[in-house]
N, C-alpha and C positions, 0 to 999 in steps of 0.2 A: 389713902395717901393723896395729898393734894400735889398737882403738878403745875408749876409755873409755866405759863405760855407767853413767850416773848413776841407777841403780835396782837394787835387790836382785832384782827380778823382771823376766823378759822373756818375750816371746811372739812368734811369727811371724805374719805378716799372715794366712797360710792358717789358722793355729790360731784367730786372732781371728774370722775369717769364720765359722767353725763354730758358735761359741756365745759371742758378745761379752759377754753379761751374765754368764755362768758365769765367764769370765776375770776380770771386774771383781769379782764377788762373791768369788772365790777369793783376790783380792789384799788383801782386808780393809783397804781404805783406803790401801794403799801404792801408790806410783807403779810403773807398769809400762812398760818399754822395749819399743816396738814394733819388731821387727827385720824388715828386708827384705834377703835374701841375707846373714844373720848381721851386719848393721850396723844400729845404731839409726836409724830414720828418723822417729820420733815418740815422745813420751811420753804416756801416759794417766794423768791424775791426777784425784782425786776433785773434784767441784765445789766443795766447801768449801775445799780446798787452793788451787784456782784463784782463788777469790774472795778469800781471804786474801792471795795473792800480788799480786793487783791492787790490794787496799787498801794493802798495803806499798809498792807502787811509787808509788801516788798520794801517800802520806805522804812518801816520799823526794823526789818532785817539789815537794811544798808546802814541805818543809824547805829545799830548794834556792832557791825563790823568796824565802823568808823571809830566808835568808842574803844573797841579793842585794839585797834591799830594805833591810837593815839598814845598808848603806853609803850608801844614797841620801839626799839632803837632802830632808827633807819640808817642805812649806809648810803647816806646822800653824798653826791658829788657836786661840788660847786662848779657851775659852767657859766662862761660869759656869753652874752648874746652874740658877740663877734665870733666866737668859736663855733657857733651853730651855723 
């Protein structure tokens, strides 16, 4: 069975154990597929990439909430600026 690897770089767990920082440095910011018995078991990505993905996920969740609330009837009360 063929397994798709979602990275241009890959490394075995035993290689990673020898010198993890060298592997990360050699990737120059690209994702690394961590292989166990020649199958991807995890991906190593730069912290900045992970943070960006988390922000994008949060943005998508917020966009979903906004879309959901667009259809809701709001009990809005009109207030003049002078009343504030």
